[in-house]
The first five atom37 places (N, CA, C, CB, O) and aatype in JSON, in Angstrom:
{
  "aatype": [9, 1, 19, 2, 3, 10, 0, 7, 0, 13, 8, 12, 6, 15, 7, 15, 10, 3, 7, 15, 10, 15, 0, 10, 1, 13, 1, 6, 6, 10, 13, 16, 1, 1, 7, 15, 10, 12, 11, 18, 5, 9, 15, 0, 19, 16, 9, 6, 7, 3, 6, 0, 10, 19, 6, 0, 6, 19, 9, 10, 3, 1, 14, 14, 12, 1, 11, 14, 18, 8, 16, 16, 2, 15, 12, 1, 17, 9, 19, 1, 3, 7, 11, 10, 18, 8, 11, 15, 14, 14, 14, 11, 14, 0, 6, 10, 7, 10, 14, 13],
  "atom_mask": [
    [1, 1, 1, 1, 1],
    [1, 1, 1, 1, 1],
    [1, 1, 1, 1, 1],
    [1, 1, 1, 1, 1],
    [1, 1, 1, 1, 1],
    [1, 1, 1, 1, 1],
    [1, 1, 1, 1, 1],
    [1, 1, 1, 0, 1],
    [1, 1, 1, 1, 1],
    [1, 1, 1, 1, 1],
    [1, 1, 1, 1, 1],
    [1, 1, 1, 1, 1],
    [1, 1, 1, 1, 1],
    [1, 1, 1, 1, 1],
    [1, 1, 1, 0, 1],
    [1, 1, 1, 1, 1],
    [1, 1, 1, 1, 1],
    [1, 1, 1, 1, 1],
    [1, 1, 1, 0, 1],
    [1, 1, 1, 1, 1],
    [1, 1, 1, 1, 1],
    [1, 1, 1, 1, 1],
    [1, 1, 1, 1, 1],
    [1, 1, 1, 1, 1],
    [1, 1, 1, 1, 1],
    [1, 1, 1, 1, 1],
    [1, 1, 1, 1, 1],
    [1, 1, 1, 1, 1],
    [1, 1, 1, 1, 1],
    [1, 1, 1, 1, 1],
    [1, 1, 1, 1, 1],
    [1, 1, 1, 1, 1],
    [1, 1, 1, 1, 1],
    [1, 1, 1, 1, 1],
    [1, 1, 1, 0, 1],
    [1, 1, 1, 1, 1],
    [1, 1, 1, 1, 1],
    [1, 1, 1, 1, 1],
    [1, 1, 1, 1, 1],
    [1, 1, 1, 1, 1],
    [1, 1, 1, 1, 1],
    [1, 1, 1, 1, 1],
    [1, 1, 1, 1, 1],
    [1, 1, 1, 1, 1],
    [1, 1, 1, 1, 1],
    [1, 1, 1, 1, 1],
    [1, 1, 1, 1, 1],
    [1, 1, 1, 1, 1],
    [1, 1, 1, 0, 1],
    [1, 1, 1, 1, 1],
    [1, 1, 1, 1, 1],
    [1, 1, 1, 1, 1],
    [1, 1, 1, 1, 1],
    [1, 1, 1, 1, 1],
    [1, 1, 1, 1, 1],
    [1, 1, 1, 1, 1],
    [1, 1, 1, 1, 1],
    [1, 1, 1, 1, 1],
    [1, 1, 1, 1, 1],
    [1, 1, 1, 1, 1],
    [1, 1, 1, 1, 1],
    [1, 1, 1, 1, 1],
    [1, 1, 1, 1, 1],
    [1, 1, 1, 1, 1],
    [1, 1, 1, 1, 1],
    [1, 1, 1, 1, 1],
    [1, 1, 1, 1, 1],
    [1, 1, 1, 1, 1],
    [1, 1, 1, 1, 1],
    [1, 1, 1, 1, 1],
    [1, 1, 1, 1, 1],
    [1, 1, 1, 1, 1],
    [1, 1, 1, 1, 1],
    [1, 1, 1, 1, 1],
    [1, 1, 1, 1, 1],
    [1, 1, 1, 1, 1],
    [1, 1, 1, 1, 1],
    [1, 1, 1, 1, 1],
    [1, 1, 1, 1, 1],
    [1, 1, 1, 1, 1],
    [1, 1, 1, 1, 1],
    [1, 1, 1, 0, 1],
    [1, 1, 1, 1, 1],
    [1, 1, 1, 1, 1],
    [1, 1, 1, 1, 1],
    [1, 1, 1, 1, 1],
    [1, 1, 1, 1, 1],
    [1, 1, 1, 1, 1],
    [1, 1, 1, 1, 1],
    [1, 1, 1, 1, 1],
    [1, 1, 1, 1, 1],
    [1, 1, 1, 1, 1],
    [1, 1, 1, 1, 1],
    [1, 1, 1, 1, 1],
    [1, 1, 1, 1, 1],
    [1, 1, 1, 1, 1],
    [1, 1, 1, 0, 1],
    [1, 1, 1, 1, 1],
    [1, 1, 1, 1, 1],
    [1, 1, 1, 1, 1]
  ],
  "atom_positions": [
    [[-3.29, -1.26, 24.18], [-4.31, -0.93, 23.19], [-4.57, -2.17, 22.34], [-3.88, 0.29, 22.3], [-3.65, -2.94, 22.05]],
    [[-5.79, -2.34, 21.95], [-6.16, -3.5, 21.12], [-5.91, -3.23, 19.65], [-7.64, -3.86, 21.33], [-5.91, -2.08, 19.2]],
    [[-5.68, -4.31, 18.91], [-5.51, -4.21, 17.47], [-6.77, -3.61, 16.86], [-5.19, -5.61, 16.84], [-7.89, -3.97, 17.23]],
    [[-6.58, -2.69, 15.93], [-7.67, -2.01, 15.19], [-8.56, -1.11, 16.06], [-8.53, -3.04, 14.52], [-9.68, -0.82, 15.67]],
    [[-8.07, -0.68, 17.22], [-8.77, 0.32, 18.04], [-8.32, 1.69, 17.54], [-8.46, 0.13, 19.59], [-7.42, 2.31, 18.11]],
    [[-8.97, 2.16, 16.47], [-8.55, 3.41, 15.83], [-8.68, 4.61, 16.75], [-9.36, 3.65, 14.58], [-7.8, 5.47, 16.76]],
    [[-9.74, 4.69, 17.52], [-9.92, 5.83, 18.43], [-8.82, 5.84, 19.49], [-11.31, 5.77, 19.1], [-8.25, 6.88, 19.79]],
    [[-8.54, 4.67, 20.06], [-7.48, 4.58, 21.06], [-6.12, 4.91, 20.47], [0.0, 0.0, 0.0], [-5.33, 5.61, 21.1]],
    [[-5.84, 4.42, 19.26], [-4.57, 4.69, 18.6], [-4.43, 6.17, 18.26], [-4.43, 3.83, 17.34], [-3.35, 6.74, 18.4]],
    [[-5.52, 6.79, 17.8], [-5.47, 8.22, 17.47], [-5.08, 9.04, 18.69], [-6.82, 8.69, 16.93], [-4.29, 9.98, 18.56]],
    [[-5.61, 8.71, 19.84], [-5.3, 9.48, 21.05], [-3.89, 9.2, 21.59], [-6.32, 9.16, 22.14], [-3.45, 9.85, 22.53]],
    [[-3.19, 8.23, 20.98], [-1.8, 7.98, 21.33], [-0.84, 8.68, 20.37], [-1.52, 6.48, 21.34], [0.38, 8.53, 20.48]],
    [[-1.38, 9.46, 19.43], [-0.58, 10.21, 18.47], [-0.28, 11.6, 19.04], [-1.31, 10.33, 17.11], [-1.15, 12.24, 19.62]],
    [[0.96, 12.06, 18.88], [1.32, 13.39, 19.38], [0.51, 14.48, 18.69], [2.81, 13.65, 19.19], [0.2, 15.51, 19.29]],
    [[0.16, 14.26, 17.43], [-0.63, 15.24, 16.69], [-2.05, 15.41, 17.21], [0.0, 0.0, 0.0], [-2.68, 16.44, 16.96]],
    [[-2.55, 14.42, 17.95], [-3.89, 14.57, 18.54], [-3.84, 15.54, 19.73], [-4.44, 13.19, 18.99], [-4.86, 16.11, 20.11]],
    [[-2.66, 15.72, 20.3], [-2.52, 16.63, 21.44], [-2.52, 18.09, 21.01], [-1.24, 16.33, 22.2], [-3.16, 18.94, 21.63]],
    [[-1.79, 18.38, 19.92], [-1.65, 19.78, 19.5], [-2.54, 20.15, 18.32], [-0.22, 20.06, 19.13], [-2.51, 21.29, 17.85]],
    [[-3.34, 19.2, 17.83], [-4.27, 19.48, 16.74], [-3.64, 19.43, 15.36], [0.0, 0.0, 0.0], [-4.3, 19.77, 14.38]],
    [[-2.37, 19.02, 15.26], [-1.72, 18.98, 13.94], [-2.11, 17.74, 13.13], [-0.21, 19.01, 14.11], [-1.78, 17.64, 11.95]],
    [[-2.83, 16.8, 13.76], [-3.27, 15.59, 13.07], [-4.77, 15.41, 13.32], [-2.47, 14.34, 13.56], [-5.2, 15.27, 14.46]],
    [[-5.53, 15.41, 12.25], [-6.97, 15.19, 12.38], [-7.25, 13.68, 12.41], [-7.75, 15.86, 11.22], [-6.44, 12.88, 11.95]],
    [[-8.39, 13.32, 12.95], [-8.77, 11.91, 13.0], [-8.9, 11.36, 11.57], [-10.11, 11.72, 13.78], [-8.55, 10.21, 11.31]],
    [[-9.41, 12.17, 10.65], [-9.57, 11.73, 9.26], [-8.2, 11.45, 8.62], [-10.33, 12.8, 8.44], [-8.02, 10.42, 7.98]],
    [[-7.25, 12.37, 8.8], [-5.92, 12.15, 8.21], [-5.25, 10.94, 8.85], [-5.03, 13.41, 8.38], [-4.58, 10.17, 8.15]],
    [[-5.42, 10.76, 10.15], [-4.85, 9.59, 10.82], [-5.37, 8.31, 10.19], [-5.17, 9.62, 12.33], [-4.6, 7.39, 9.9]],
    [[-6.67, 8.26, 9.98], [-7.28, 7.07, 9.37], [-6.76, 6.85, 7.96], [-8.82, 7.2, 9.35], [-6.45, 5.72, 7.58]],
    [[-6.66, 7.93, 7.17], [-6.16, 7.82, 5.8], [-4.72, 7.33, 5.78], [-6.27, 9.16, 5.08], [-4.37, 6.46, 4.99]],
    [[-3.87, 7.89, 6.65], [-2.46, 7.48, 6.71], [-2.35, 6.01, 7.12], [-1.68, 8.37, 7.72], [-1.53, 5.27, 6.58]],
    [[-3.17, 5.61, 8.05], [-3.12, 4.25, 8.56], [-3.48, 3.23, 7.48], [-4.07, 4.1, 9.75], [-2.81, 2.2, 7.36]],
    [[-4.51, 3.51, 6.7], [-4.97, 2.55, 5.71], [-4.23, 2.61, 4.38], [-6.42, 2.76, 5.45], [-4.42, 1.74, 3.53]],
    [[-3.37, 3.62, 4.18], [-2.57, 3.67, 2.96], [-1.18, 3.13, 3.19], [-2.5, 5.09, 2.42], [-0.34, 3.16, 2.29]],
    [[-0.92, 2.64, 4.38], [0.41, 2.1, 4.7], [0.55, 0.68, 4.21], [0.67, 2.15, 6.19], [0.06, 0.34, 3.14]],
    [[1.2, -0.13, 5.0], [1.65, -1.45, 4.58], [0.63, -2.56, 4.67], [2.79, -1.82, 5.37], [0.95, -3.68, 4.27]],
    [[-0.54, -2.35, 5.16], [-1.51, -3.42, 5.31], [-2.19, -3.33, 6.67], [0.0, 0.0, 0.0], [-1.9, -2.43, 7.46]],
    [[-3.09, -4.25, 6.93], [-3.84, -4.25, 8.19], [-3.06, -4.97, 9.27], [-5.22, -4.91, 8.0], [-2.51, -6.04, 9.05]],
    [[-3.01, -4.36, 10.44], [-2.32, -4.94, 11.58], [-3.14, -6.1, 12.14], [-2.07, -3.88, 12.67], [-4.32, -5.95, 12.45]],
    [[-2.5, -7.25, 12.26], [-3.18, -8.42, 12.8], [-2.77, -8.66, 14.25], [-2.87, -9.65, 11.95], [-3.59, -9.05, 15.09]],
    [[-1.49, -8.43, 14.55], [-0.97, -8.71, 15.88], [0.33, -7.92, 16.07], [-0.73, -10.24, 16.09], [1.05, -7.65, 15.11]],
    [[0.62, -7.56, 17.33], [1.89, -6.92, 17.63], [2.37, -7.32, 19.02], [1.77, -5.38, 17.52], [1.58, -7.71, 19.88]],
    [[3.68, -7.22, 19.2], [4.3, -7.5, 20.5], [5.45, -6.51, 20.66], [4.8, -8.99, 20.61], [6.39, -6.52, 19.86]],
    [[5.39, -5.66, 21.67], [6.46, -4.71, 21.9], [7.66, -5.48, 22.44], [6.03, -3.58, 22.89], [7.55, -6.22, 23.41]],
    [[8.81, -5.29, 21.79], [10.01, -6.04, 22.17], [11.01, -5.2, 22.94], [10.67, -6.61, 20.93], [11.83, -5.74, 23.69]],
    [[10.98, -3.87, 22.78], [11.91, -3.01, 23.51], [11.42, -1.58, 23.53], [13.32, -3.08, 22.88], [10.8, -1.11, 22.57]],
    [[11.7, -0.89, 24.63], [11.4, 0.53, 24.76], [12.64, 1.19, 25.36], [10.11, 0.79, 25.65], [13.1, 0.8, 26.43]],
    [[13.17, 2.19, 24.66], [14.32, 2.93, 25.14], [13.92, 4.39, 25.26], [15.56, 2.75, 24.19], [13.58, 5.03, 24.26]],
    [[13.96, 4.93, 26.48], [13.58, 6.33, 26.7], [14.83, 7.14, 26.97], [12.57, 6.46, 27.89], [15.65, 6.8, 27.83]],
    [[14.97, 8.23, 26.22], [16.07, 9.17, 26.41], [15.5, 10.57, 26.45], [17.14, 9.03, 25.26], [15.15, 11.15, 25.42]],
    [[15.4, 11.12, 27.66], [14.85, 12.46, 27.82], [13.38, 12.49, 27.48], [0.0, 0.0, 0.0], [12.58, 11.77, 28.08]],
    [[13.01, 13.33, 26.49], [11.6, 13.44, 26.11], [11.28, 12.68, 24.83], [11.23, 14.91, 25.93], [10.24, 12.92, 24.21]],
    [[12.16, 11.77, 24.44], [11.9, 10.93, 23.27], [12.1, 9.46, 23.62], [12.83, 11.32, 22.1], [12.79, 9.13, 24.59]],
    [[11.48, 8.59, 22.85], [11.59, 7.15, 23.07], [11.65, 6.43, 21.74], [10.41, 6.63, 23.92], [11.12, 6.9, 20.73]],
    [[12.31, 5.3, 21.75], [12.33, 4.41, 20.59], [11.62, 3.14, 21.02], [13.81, 4.12, 20.09], [12.03, 2.47, 21.97]],
    [[10.56, 2.8, 20.3], [9.78, 1.6, 20.61], [9.96, 0.62, 19.46], [8.25, 1.94, 20.84], [9.74, 0.95, 18.3]],
    [[10.36, -0.58, 19.8], [10.52, -1.63, 18.8], [9.43, -2.67, 19.02], [11.95, -2.28, 18.87], [9.15, -3.07, 20.15]],
    [[8.83, -3.11, 17.92], [7.74, -4.08, 18.01], [7.82, -5.1, 16.89], [6.38, -3.37, 17.98], [8.19, -4.78, 15.76]],
    [[7.48, -6.32, 17.24], [7.31, -7.38, 16.24], [5.85, -7.28, 15.79], [7.67, -8.83, 16.83], [4.94, -7.3, 16.62]],
    [[5.63, -7.19, 14.5], [4.26, -7.03, 14.01], [3.94, -8.07, 12.93], [4.05, -5.62, 13.45], [4.82, -8.56, 12.22]],
    [[2.66, -8.39, 12.85], [2.17, -9.27, 11.8], [1.09, -8.48, 11.05], [1.6, -10.63, 12.38], [0.12, -8.01, 11.64]],
    [[1.3, -8.36, 9.75], [0.39, -7.59, 8.9], [-0.32, -8.49, 7.91], [1.16, -6.48, 8.17], [0.24, -9.49, 7.45]],
    [[-1.54, -8.12, 7.58], [-2.28, -8.78, 6.51], [-2.11, -7.9, 5.28], [-3.8, -8.99, 6.87], [-2.61, -6.78, 5.24]],
    [[-1.41, -8.41, 4.29], [-1.18, -7.67, 3.05], [-1.88, -8.44, 1.93], [0.36, -7.48, 2.75], [-1.39, -9.5, 1.52]],
    [[-3.0, -7.93, 1.44], [-3.8, -8.67, 0.46], [-3.04, -9.28, -0.71], [-4.82, -7.78, -0.07], [-3.38, -10.39, -1.12]],
    [[-2.02, -8.62, -1.27], [-1.34, -9.28, -2.39], [-0.55, -10.53, -1.97], [-0.39, -8.3, -3.06], [-0.23, -11.38, -2.8]],
    [[-0.25, -10.65, -0.68], [0.52, -11.79, -0.22], [-0.42, -12.87, 0.32], [1.53, -11.36, 0.88], [-1.47, -12.56, 0.87]],
    [[-0.04, -14.1, 0.15], [-0.91, -15.19, 0.59], [-0.77, -15.48, 2.08], [-0.6, -16.45, -0.19], [-1.71, -15.98, 2.7]],
    [[0.38, -15.16, 2.66], [0.62, -15.41, 4.08], [0.75, -14.08, 4.82], [1.9, -16.28, 4.28], [1.12, -13.07, 4.22]],
    [[0.45, -14.07, 6.11], [0.69, -12.86, 6.9], [2.17, -12.47, 6.83], [0.25, -13.08, 8.37], [3.05, -13.33, 6.76]],
    [[2.42, -11.18, 6.85], [3.76, -10.63, 6.74], [4.29, -10.31, 8.13], [3.78, -9.37, 5.83], [3.68, -9.53, 8.86]],
    [[5.43, -10.91, 8.51], [6.06, -10.69, 9.8], [7.22, -9.7, 9.63], [6.57, -12.03, 10.42], [8.03, -9.86, 8.72]],
    [[7.29, -8.68, 10.49], [8.37, -7.71, 10.41], [8.61, -7.09, 11.78], [8.03, -6.62, 9.36], [7.84, -7.29, 12.72]],
    [[9.69, -6.33, 11.88], [10.01, -5.58, 13.09], [9.94, -4.1, 12.74], [11.42, -5.97, 13.65], [10.49, -3.67, 11.73]],
    [[9.26, -3.33, 13.57], [9.16, -1.88, 13.37], [9.87, -1.16, 14.49], [7.68, -1.44, 13.29], [9.76, -1.55, 15.66]],
    [[10.61, -0.11, 14.14], [11.19, 0.8, 15.12], [10.46, 2.13, 14.94], [12.76, 0.96, 14.94], [10.45, 2.69, 13.85]],
    [[9.87, 2.61, 16.01], [9.04, 3.82, 15.93], [9.51, 4.86, 16.94], [7.56, 3.49, 16.15], [9.87, 4.52, 18.06]],
    [[9.49, 6.12, 16.52], [9.83, 7.22, 17.41], [8.58, 7.67, 18.15], [10.45, 8.4, 16.61], [7.52, 7.87, 17.56]],
    [[8.73, 7.81, 19.45], [7.66, 8.29, 20.3], [8.19, 9.47, 21.1], [7.13, 7.17, 21.24], [9.4, 9.66, 21.2]],
    [[7.3, 10.27, 21.66], [7.7, 11.37, 22.52], [7.05, 11.2, 23.89], [7.31, 12.73, 21.9], [6.01, 10.55, 24.02]],
    [[7.68, 11.78, 24.89], [7.16, 11.7, 26.25], [6.57, 13.05, 26.62], [8.28, 11.28, 27.26], [7.25, 14.07, 26.56]],
    [[5.3, 13.05, 27.01], [4.61, 14.26, 27.46], [3.88, 13.95, 28.74], [3.62, 14.8, 26.38], [3.08, 13.01, 28.79]],
    [[4.15, 14.71, 29.77], [3.49, 14.51, 31.07], [3.58, 13.06, 31.55], [2.03, 14.94, 30.99], [2.63, 12.53, 32.12]],
    [[4.73, 12.43, 31.3], [4.95, 11.07, 31.76], [4.31, 9.98, 30.91], [0.0, 0.0, 0.0], [4.39, 8.8, 31.26]],
    [[3.68, 10.35, 29.8], [3.03, 9.37, 28.91], [3.73, 9.36, 27.56], [1.52, 9.69, 28.74], [4.28, 10.38, 27.12]],
    [[3.71, 8.2, 26.9], [4.29, 8.07, 25.57], [3.25, 8.32, 24.49], [4.9, 6.68, 25.39], [2.11, 7.85, 24.58]],
    [[3.64, 9.09, 23.47], [2.79, 9.37, 22.31], [3.61, 9.12, 21.05], [2.24, 10.84, 22.34], [4.76, 9.54, 20.95]],
    [[3.0, 8.42, 20.09], [3.66, 8.18, 18.81], [3.91, 9.51, 18.12], [2.81, 7.24, 17.91], [3.04, 10.37, 18.07]],
    [[5.11, 9.66, 17.58], [5.47, 10.92, 16.9], [4.74, 10.98, 15.56], [7.02, 11.03, 16.7], [5.07, 10.24, 14.63]],
    [[3.76, 11.85, 15.48], [2.93, 11.97, 14.27], [3.72, 12.55, 13.12], [1.69, 12.84, 14.54], [4.67, 13.31, 13.33]],
    [[3.34, 12.2, 11.88], [4.0, 12.8, 10.72], [3.67, 14.29, 10.66], [3.57, 12.09, 9.4], [2.62, 14.71, 11.15]],
    [[4.56, 15.1, 10.07], [4.27, 16.53, 9.97], [3.07, 16.78, 9.07], [5.5, 17.3, 9.44], [2.79, 15.97, 8.18]],
    [[2.36, 17.89, 9.28], [1.22, 18.19, 8.41], [1.66, 18.36, 6.96], [0.5, 19.47, 8.9], [2.78, 18.79, 6.69]],
    [[0.78, 18.02, 6.04], [1.05, 18.21, 4.63], [0.9, 19.69, 4.3], [0.1, 17.34, 3.74], [0.14, 20.38, 4.97]],
    [[1.62, 20.21, 3.28], [1.53, 21.63, 2.95], [0.1, 22.13, 2.75], [2.31, 21.91, 1.71], [-0.23, 23.24, 3.18]],
    [[-0.75, 21.34, 2.09], [-2.14, 21.76, 1.85], [-2.89, 21.93, 3.16], [-2.87, 20.74, 0.95], [-3.77, 22.79, 3.26]],
    [[-2.55, 21.13, 4.17], [-3.21, 21.23, 5.46], [-2.8, 22.5, 6.21], [-2.88, 20.02, 6.31], [-3.51, 22.95, 7.11]],
    [[-1.65, 23.07, 5.82], [-1.18, 24.31, 6.42], [-1.6, 25.53, 5.62], [0.32, 24.28, 6.56], [-1.27, 26.66, 5.98]],
    [[-2.35, 25.31, 4.53], [-2.8, 26.4, 3.69], [-1.75, 26.84, 2.67], [0.0, 0.0, 0.0], [-1.87, 27.92, 2.08]],
    [[-0.73, 26.03, 2.47], [0.32, 26.36, 1.5], [-0.04, 25.8, 0.13], [1.68, 25.81, 1.96], [-0.67, 24.75, 0.05]],
    [[0.33, 26.48, -0.95], [-0.06, 26.03, -2.3], [0.69, 24.78, -2.76], [0.18, 27.13, -3.29], [0.24, 24.15, -3.71]],
    [[1.79, 24.4, -2.13], [2.56, 23.23, -2.58], [3.12, 22.48, -1.42], [3.68, 23.64, -3.49], [3.79, 21.47, -1.61]]
  ]
}
């Protein structure tokens, strides 16, 4: 997937499969995180049953910083029908119709 391909990234989310993650919430979550993704390189993938751990070297553009920010991310993914999907965050209570 290419950097900043939001539609492609959304379809790699587990929540896009079961409807627990809307495209709007995905976009909001993405842009309220640590900054804009500039580049990534997957460094390791470990699959155990129906879950996977994906490690990636990433470079982020963080406006308060003058230089790009380099870091390593470890992300939980799930395996469905032989494909990997990023494990989406659980729905917020308001999205489930709960008062809190």
